[in-house]
C-alpha positions as CSV (number, residue, x, y, z in Angstrom):
1,M,76.7,96.5,99.6
2,A,80.2,95.7,98.3
3,I,82.6,98.1,96.7
4,S,81.7,98.8,93.1
5,Q,83.8,97.6,90.3
6,D,83.9,101.2,88.9
7,L,85.6,102.4,92.1
8,L,88.0,99.4,92.1
9,N,89.0,100.3,88.5
10,I,90.2,103.8,89.5
11,L,91.8,103.1,92.9
12,V,95.6,102.8,93.0
13,C,98.1,102.4,95.8
14,P,98.9,106.0,97.1
15,L,102.5,105.1,97.7
16,C,103.6,103.4,94.5
17,K,100.6,104.1,92.2
18,A,100.2,100.4,91.3
19,T,96.9,98.5,91.0
20,V,95.1,97.3,94.1
21,N,92.9,94.2,94.2
22,L,90.1,93.3,96.6
23,Q,91.1,90.6,99.0
24,A,89.1,87.4,98.9
25,D,87.5,88.0,102.3
26,G,86.7,91.6,101.4
27,S,88.6,93.1,104.3
28,G,91.1,95.2,102.3
29,L,92.7,96.2,99.1
30,K,96.1,94.8,98.4
31,C,98.7,96.5,96.2
32,V,100.2,94.2,93.5
33,E,103.6,95.9,93.8
34,C,104.5,96.9,97.4
35,K,102.0,94.3,99.0
36,R,100.4,96.9,101.3
37,V,96.9,96.1,102.3
38,Y,94.6,99.1,102.8
39,P,91.7,98.3,105.1
40,I,88.0,98.6,104.2
41,R,85.9,100.1,107.1
42,D,82.1,100.4,106.8
43,E,82.5,99.6,103.1
44,I,84.9,102.6,102.6
45,P,88.5,101.9,101.5
46,V,91.0,103.7,103.8
47,M,93.7,104.6,101.3
48,L,96.2,106.0,103.8
49,V,99.8,104.6,103.9
50,D,99.9,105.0,107.7
51,E,96.8,102.7,107.9
52,A,98.1,100.0,105.6
53,R,99.9,96.8,106.7
54,I,102.4,94.9,104.6
55,E,101.6,91.3,103.7
56,N,103.6,88.8,101.6
């Protein structure tokens, strides 16, 4: 089961409070501002800054 659209609509980056988008492969949520990617583990978004990686 994928992450629900309702959940995606309310999640924001914990660092800069910008919108996050689901990556095409479903492995993470990417912030539109600071480009941090928060991993998804066992269908649960891990919205911790220390767990995120920065992508271009």
